[in-house]
N, C-alpha and C positions, 0 to 999 in steps of 0.2 A: 156575185163576185165575192171572193173571200176577202176577209177583213184586212189581210196584209196587201193585197192588190189595191184595195180602195185607199189604204193609207199611202202606198206608193204614188197613186194617182194624185192625192191631196198634197203630198210634198212636191211633186213634179209641178203641179198647178202654182203652188206657192213660189217655187224657184223661178218659173216662167214669168209670173207676175212681177216679182222683184226685178228681174233682168229686163223686161220689157219697159217697166215703168222708169227705172233708172237710165235706160238707154234714151227713151223719149224725153225725159226732162232734161238730160245733159246735151243731147245731140239736136233734138228738134226744137226745144224751147230755150236752149242756151242758158240754162241755170247752172249756178256753180255746184261743186261736188257735195257740199253739205246739205243744201236744199234737195238736191236730187236723191241723195241716200235717205233723207228724211221722209220724202214723199213716197219712195220706193218701200221703205219700211212700214209706213201706214198701209199702203196697199197690200203688202204681203200679210200683214196682221188680219185685215179684213178677209183676204182670200183663205188663209189657213184656218180662220174661225169657221167660216161656212163650209169649207172642205173637210175639215175635221169633224164637224157635226154630221155631215153626209157619211164620212167614213165609218162612224160608230153606229149607224143604223143597222139594225138586224132585221132579217126577214121575219115577218110575223109567223110564228109557229102555229100550226092548226092544233086545236085540242084533240089530244088523242082519245080515241073511242074505246070505252069499256075498261080502261085501267086507271079511272080516278074514282074517288069517292069523297063524299062530304062528310066531315066530322063535325058535329055540333056539341059545343060544350057549354053547359049551363052552370053558372056560378051564383050562389045566393050569399049575400053578406050576413054576417053573424055566426055564432057558433065557433067552429075552429077555422073558418075561412076569413081572411082579411081582404076585403076589396075596397079600394079607394072609390069613392063615389057611390053610384047605385048598382043594383044587380045588372048583370050584363050577360049577352049571348054572343059567343064567338063562333064564327063559321069559317072553317079552315079547309081549302081545297088541297089534297095532297094525293100523290101517286101511291098505288099499292106497292108493297114490297115485293120484289121479283125473286 
């Protein structure tokens, strides 16, 4: 699913959770409006947190074949190079320029 559709589902779920919780607290449990709204707001916060996390998930992209290369850079401290700490090796995966 596209990200906008997932966010639409997440917002729809949070609105439904708010309405259902508010209705059940006020009608079924006979609580006053303030308590009903507080409980509904708490339920909405939980639902939108979980649904928002789900909406932000991306499909794992497969590693492209043949258009990546490994770049290894060695840096030695001393001379003209200033390196904090000790000597280091950096391995960077990047795509080839097209």
